[in-house]
Backbone as a printed PyTorch tensor [residue, N CA C, xyz], in Angstrom:
tensor([[[ 11.8260,  -4.6560,  -0.1850],
         [ 10.6900,  -4.4280,  -1.0610],
         [ 10.5750,  -2.9220,  -1.2540]],

        [[ 10.9770,  -2.3810,  -2.3890],
         [ 10.8980,  -0.9490,  -2.6390],
         [  9.4770,  -0.5010,  -2.9160]],

        [[  9.0910,   0.6470,  -2.3630],
         [  7.7490,   1.1950,  -2.5700],
         [  7.8210,   2.4260,  -3.4490]],

        [[  6.7950,   2.6330,  -4.2660],
         [  6.6560,   3.8520,  -5.0610],
         [  5.1750,   4.2190,  -5.1000]],

        [[  4.8910,   5.5230,  -5.1960],
         [  3.5090,   5.9960,  -5.2540],
         [  3.3850,   6.9880,  -6.3980]],

        [[  2.3830,   6.7750,  -7.2520],
         [  2.0990,   7.7130,  -8.3410],
         [  0.6180,   7.6190,  -8.6760]],

        [[ -0.0440,   8.7490,  -8.7640],
         [ -1.4610,   8.8060,  -9.1460],
         [ -2.3380,   7.8560,  -8.3380]],

        [[ -2.1420,   7.8620,  -7.0250],
         [ -2.9360,   7.0530,  -6.0940],
         [ -2.6500,   5.5580,  -6.1870]],

        [[ -1.6070,   5.1500,  -6.9070],
         [ -1.2850,   3.7300,  -7.0190],
         [  0.0470,   3.4650,  -6.3280]],

        [[  0.0240,   2.5600,  -5.3630],
         [  1.2190,   2.1220,  -4.6470],
         [  1.7680,   0.9060,  -5.3730]],

        [[  3.0620,   0.8920,  -5.6640],
         [  3.6890,  -0.2570,  -6.3080],
         [  4.8840,  -0.7080,  -5.4770]],

        [[  5.2800,  -1.9580,  -5.6550],
         [  6.4190,  -2.5140,  -4.9300],
         [  7.0390,  -3.6210,  -5.7570]],

        [[  8.2340,  -4.0460,  -5.3280],
         [  8.9490,  -5.1210,  -6.0130],
         [  8.3430,  -6.4720,  -5.6740]],

        [[  8.3300,  -7.3540,  -6.6550],
         [  7.8450,  -8.7070,  -6.4750],
         [  8.6750,  -9.4320,  -5.4110]],

        [[  8.0030, -10.1930,  -4.5660],
         [  8.6710, -11.0320,  -3.5760],
         [  8.4790, -12.4780,  -4.0100]],

        [[  9.5960, -13.1530,  -4.2900],
         [  9.5450, -14.5440,  -4.7530],
         [  8.8140, -15.4180,  -3.7370]],

        [[  7.8520, -16.2060,  -4.2110],
         [  7.1130, -17.1180,  -3.3490],
         [  5.9040, -16.5090,  -2.6640]],

        [[  5.6650, -15.2190,  -2.8650],
         [  4.5010, -14.5810,  -2.2320],
         [  3.2150, -15.0760,  -2.8840]],

        [[  2.2010, -15.2580,  -2.0640],
         [  0.8860, -15.6170,  -2.5810],
         [ -0.0380, -14.4240,  -2.6730]],

        [[  0.4250, -13.2830,  -2.1870],
         [ -0.3340, -12.0430,  -2.1930],
         [  0.3440, -11.0530,  -1.2750]],

        [[ -0.2860,  -9.9060,  -1.0780],
         [  0.3130,  -8.8390,  -0.2900],
         [ -0.7710,  -8.1420,   0.5270]],

        [[ -0.4150,  -7.7120,   1.7180],
         [ -1.2990,  -6.9260,   2.5780],
         [ -0.7600,  -5.5020,   2.6050]],

        [[ -1.6290,  -4.5050,   2.4310],
         [ -1.2140,  -3.1020,   2.3700],
         [ -1.6560,  -2.4150,   3.6600]],

        [[ -0.7540,  -1.6110,   4.2310],
         [ -1.0040,  -0.9190,   5.4840],
         [ -0.8210,   0.5790,   5.3370]],

        [[ -1.6710,   1.3460,   6.0030],
         [ -1.4980,   2.7870,   6.1890],
         [ -1.2500,   2.9560,   7.6760]],

        [[ -0.0440,   3.4080,   8.0210],
         [  0.4390,   3.3540,   9.3930],
         [  0.3900,   1.8790,   9.8010]],

        [[ -0.3090,   1.4920,  10.8280],
         [ -0.3550,   0.0830,  11.2090],
         [ -1.7060,  -0.5600,  10.9200]],

        [[ -2.5330,   0.1040,  10.1180],
         [ -3.8770,  -0.3940,   9.8230],
         [ -3.9550,  -0.9620,   8.4130]],

        [[ -4.4830,  -2.1670,   8.2960],
         [ -4.6550,  -2.7820,   6.9900],
         [ -5.6990,  -2.0000,   6.1890]],

        [[ -5.3550,  -1.6700,   4.9400],
         [ -6.2960,  -0.9420,   4.0800],
         [ -6.6100,  -1.7160,   2.8040]],

        [[ -6.0510,  -2.9200,   2.6710],
         [ -6.3600,  -3.7090,   1.4940],
         [ -5.3710,  -4.8320,   1.2870]],

        [[ -5.6310,  -5.6310,   0.2490],
         [ -4.7500,  -6.7420,  -0.0610],
         [ -4.8260,  -7.0520,  -1.5490]],

        [[ -3.8510,  -7.8320,  -2.0020],
         [ -3.8420,  -8.3230,  -3.3730],
         [ -3.6360,  -9.8290,  -3.3190]],

        [[ -3.9430, -10.5020,  -4.4160],
         [ -3.7670, -11.9480,  -4.4970],
         [ -2.8390, -12.2710,  -5.6550]],

        [[ -1.8960, -13.1540,  -5.4250],
         [ -0.9570, -13.5770,  -6.4570],
         [  0.3620, -12.8440,  -6.3420]],

        [[  1.4460, -13.5630,  -6.5920],
         [  2.7940, -12.9960,  -6.4550],
         [  3.0140, -11.8210,  -7.3870]],

        [[  2.4100, -11.8450,  -8.5640],
         [  2.6510, -10.7890,  -9.5560],
         [  1.7970,  -9.5470,  -9.3080]],

        [[  0.8980,  -9.5900,  -8.3440],
         [  0.0190,  -8.4470,  -8.0450],
         [  0.7900,  -7.4500,  -7.1840]],

        [[  1.6400,  -6.6520,  -7.8150],
         [  2.5480,  -5.7640,  -7.0840],
         [  2.1460,  -4.2970,  -7.1690]],

        [[  0.8420,  -4.0570,  -7.2110],
         [  0.3490,  -2.6760,  -7.1570],
         [ -1.0150,  -2.6740,  -6.4850]],

        [[ -1.3680,  -1.5090,  -5.9470],
         [ -2.6440,  -1.3640,  -5.2390],
         [ -3.1360,   0.0560,  -5.4490]],

        [[ -4.3730,   0.1920,  -5.9410],
         [ -4.9850,   1.5050,  -6.1420],
         [ -5.5190,   1.9820,  -4.8000]],

        [[ -4.8690,   2.9900,  -4.2410],
         [ -5.2420,   3.4860,  -2.9120],
         [ -6.6420,   4.0790,  -2.8740]],

        [[ -7.1940,   4.4330,  -4.0250],
         [ -8.5640,   4.9470,  -4.0540],
         [ -9.5450,   3.8790,  -3.5830]],

        [[ -9.1920,   2.5960,  -3.7530],
         [-10.0810,   1.5260,  -3.3060],
         [-10.0560,   1.3790,  -1.7930]],

        [[ -9.0720,   1.9690,  -1.1200],
         [ -8.9980,   1.9200,   0.3460],
         [ -9.9290,   2.9360,   0.9900]],

        [[-10.4370,   3.8720,   0.2210],
         [-11.3760,   4.8660,   0.7160],
         [-12.6670,   4.1260,   1.0620]],

        [[-13.3170,   4.2690,   2.2010],
         [-13.1740,   5.3400,   3.1860],
         [-12.2190,   5.0360,   4.3360]],

        [[-11.4050,   3.9800,   4.2410],
         [-10.4860,   3.6680,   5.3270],
         [ -9.4070,   4.7340,   5.5010]],

        [[ -9.1120,   5.4790,   4.4420],
         [ -8.1590,   6.5770,   4.5330],
         [ -8.9300,   7.8800,   4.7090]],

        [[ -8.5740,   8.6440,   5.7120],
         [ -9.2630,   9.8850,   6.0270],
         [ -8.6580,  11.0300,   5.2280]],

        [[ -9.4900,  11.8240,   4.5280],
         [ -8.9660,  12.9530,   3.7550],
         [ -8.1250,  13.9000,   4.6040]],

        [[ -7.1040,  14.4670,   3.9640],
         [ -6.2250,  15.4580,   4.5910],
         [ -5.5080,  14.9090,   5.8220]],

        [[ -5.2620,  13.6060,   5.8310],
         [ -4.5360,  12.9520,   6.9100],
         [ -3.2540,  12.3670,   6.3490]],

        [[ -2.1670,  12.4690,   7.0960],
         [ -0.8790,  11.9510,   6.6460],
         [ -0.7000,  10.5120,   7.1080]],

        [[ -0.2600,   9.6570,   6.1750],
         [ -0.0320,   8.2390,   6.4580],
         [  1.3590,   7.8420,   5.9830]],

        [[  1.8880,   6.7710,   6.5830],
         [  3.0610,   6.0990,   6.0490],
         [  2.5950,   4.7180,   5.6220]],

        [[  2.8710,   4.3620,   4.3740],
         [  2.3730,   3.1250,   3.7870],
         [  3.4360,   2.0380,   3.8490]],

        [[  2.9980,   0.7960,   3.9910],
         [  3.9090,  -0.3380,   3.9470],
         [  3.1660,  -1.5360,   3.3780]],

        [[  3.9330,  -2.5490,   2.9790],
         [  3.3800,  -3.7470,   2.3610],
         [  3.9950,  -4.9640,   3.0360]],

        [[  3.1970,  -6.0040,   3.2220],
         [  3.6780,  -7.2800,   3.7730],
         [  3.3590,  -8.3750,   2.7610]],

        [[  4.3740,  -9.1580,   2.4020],
         [  4.1680, -10.2900,   1.4950],
         [  3.5440, -11.4470,   2.2680]],

        [[  2.5550, -12.0790,   1.6600],
         [  1.8990, -13.2450,   2.2470],
         [  2.2780, -14.4550,   1.4150]],

        [[  2.7400, -15.5130,   2.0520],
         [  3.1750, -16.6840,   1.2960],
         [  2.6820, -17.9670,   1.9140]],

        [[  3.0090, -19.0620,   1.2540],
         [  2.5880, -20.3700,   1.7360],
         [  3.2570, -20.7270,   3.0550]],

        [[  4.3760, -20.0930,   3.3830],
         [  5.0670, -20.3890,   4.6370],
         [  4.8210, -19.3180,   5.6890]],

        [[  3.8400, -18.4490,   5.4760],
         [  3.5310, -17.4080,   6.4550],
         [  3.6600, -16.0190,   5.8610]],

        [[  3.9500, -15.0560,   6.7220],
         [  4.0250, -13.6660,   6.3070],
         [  5.4440, -13.1460,   6.4510]],

        [[  5.7980, -12.2140,   5.5810],
         [  7.0870, -11.5450,   5.7060],
         [  6.9650, -10.4120,   6.7220]],

        [[  8.0730,  -9.8100,   7.0440],
         [  8.0270,  -8.5660,   7.8000],
         [  7.4620,  -7.4940,   6.8940]],

        [[  6.9280,  -6.4200,   7.4830],
         [  6.4660,  -5.2990,   6.6700],
         [  7.6500,  -4.6700,   5.9540]],

        [[  7.3780,  -4.0980,   4.7950],
         [  8.3930,  -3.3240,   4.0960],
         [  8.7270,  -2.0970,   4.9320]],

        [[  9.7660,  -1.3900,   4.5380],
         [ 10.0080,  -0.0910,   5.1650],
         [  8.8200,   0.7970,   4.8480]],

        [[  8.5260,   1.7290,   5.7420],
         [  7.4040,   2.6480,   5.5030],
         [  7.7630,   3.6590,   4.4320]],

        [[  6.7630,   4.0790,   3.7120],
         [  6.9500,   5.0850,   2.6730],
         [  7.2280,   6.4480,   3.2930]],

        [[  7.6340,   7.3580,   2.4440],
         [  7.6700,   8.7600,   2.8280],
         [  6.2460,   9.1380,   3.2320]],

        [[  6.0500,   9.9660,   4.2580],
         [  4.6760,  10.3390,   4.6350],
         [  3.9070,  10.9350,   3.4480]],

        [[  2.6760,  10.4890,   3.2720],
         [  1.8110,  11.0020,   2.2130],
         [  0.4850,  11.4140,   2.8180]],

        [[ -0.1510,  12.4220,   2.2240],
         [ -1.4710,  12.8670,   2.6620],
         [ -2.5030,  12.3820,   1.6640]],

        [[ -3.5720,  11.7960,   2.1620],
         [ -4.6540,  11.3300,   1.3070],
         [ -5.5630,  12.4980,   0.9810]],

        [[ -5.7760,  12.7360,  -0.3030],
         [ -6.6590,  13.8040,  -0.7830],
         [ -7.9600,  13.1320,  -1.2360]],

        [[ -9.1240,  13.7370,  -0.9660],
         [-10.4000,  13.1100,  -1.3430],
         [-10.4090,  12.5940,  -2.7810]],

        [[-11.1860,  11.5360,  -2.9980],
         [-11.2230,  10.7950,  -4.2600],
         [-11.3710,  11.6950,  -5.4930]],

        [[-12.1650,  12.7400,  -5.4130],
         [-12.3840,  13.5680,  -6.6040],
         [-11.1260,  14.3260,  -7.0160]],

        [[-10.1110,  14.4050,  -6.1400],
         [ -8.8460,  15.0280,  -6.5010],
         [ -7.8790,  14.0000,  -7.0910]],

        [[ -8.0610,  12.7120,  -6.7290],
         [ -7.2890,  11.5830,  -7.2500],
         [ -5.7790,  11.7800,  -7.2130]],

        [[ -5.2390,  12.1780,  -6.0790],
         [ -3.8040,  12.2710,  -5.9670],
         [ -3.3640,  12.1260,  -4.5140]],

        [[ -2.1110,  11.8060,  -4.3320],
         [ -1.5050,  11.8060,  -3.0140],
         [ -0.4360,  12.8840,  -3.0240]],

        [[ -0.2690,  13.5540,  -1.9230],
         [  0.7040,  14.6250,  -1.8240],
         [  1.7570,  14.2160,  -0.8200]],

        [[  3.0420,  14.3100,  -1.2000],
         [  4.1110,  14.0270,  -0.2510],
         [  4.0880,  15.0610,   0.8390]],

        [[  4.0960,  14.6400,   2.0870],
         [  4.0200,  15.5620,   3.2170],
         [  5.3470,  16.2570,   3.4370]]])
């Protein structure tokens, strides 16, 4: 599952049979999506779970009718910048 980050939005490749996805910053859940085609997540909605000026590695887990997948590979480390800046910076 490839990950990409642009303008505070994390995207990934569709996983066949997924019923949704769980999004993690390091090992902490910061949100979820519903439906196999929901392959993006606005990280601004994870605020206040993400601490400003803190570096995280993001990952995604597909949720399906037969259980959960393994987590994706972690992203390149990114730093969360407060909402009014609306960006993530590669560490």
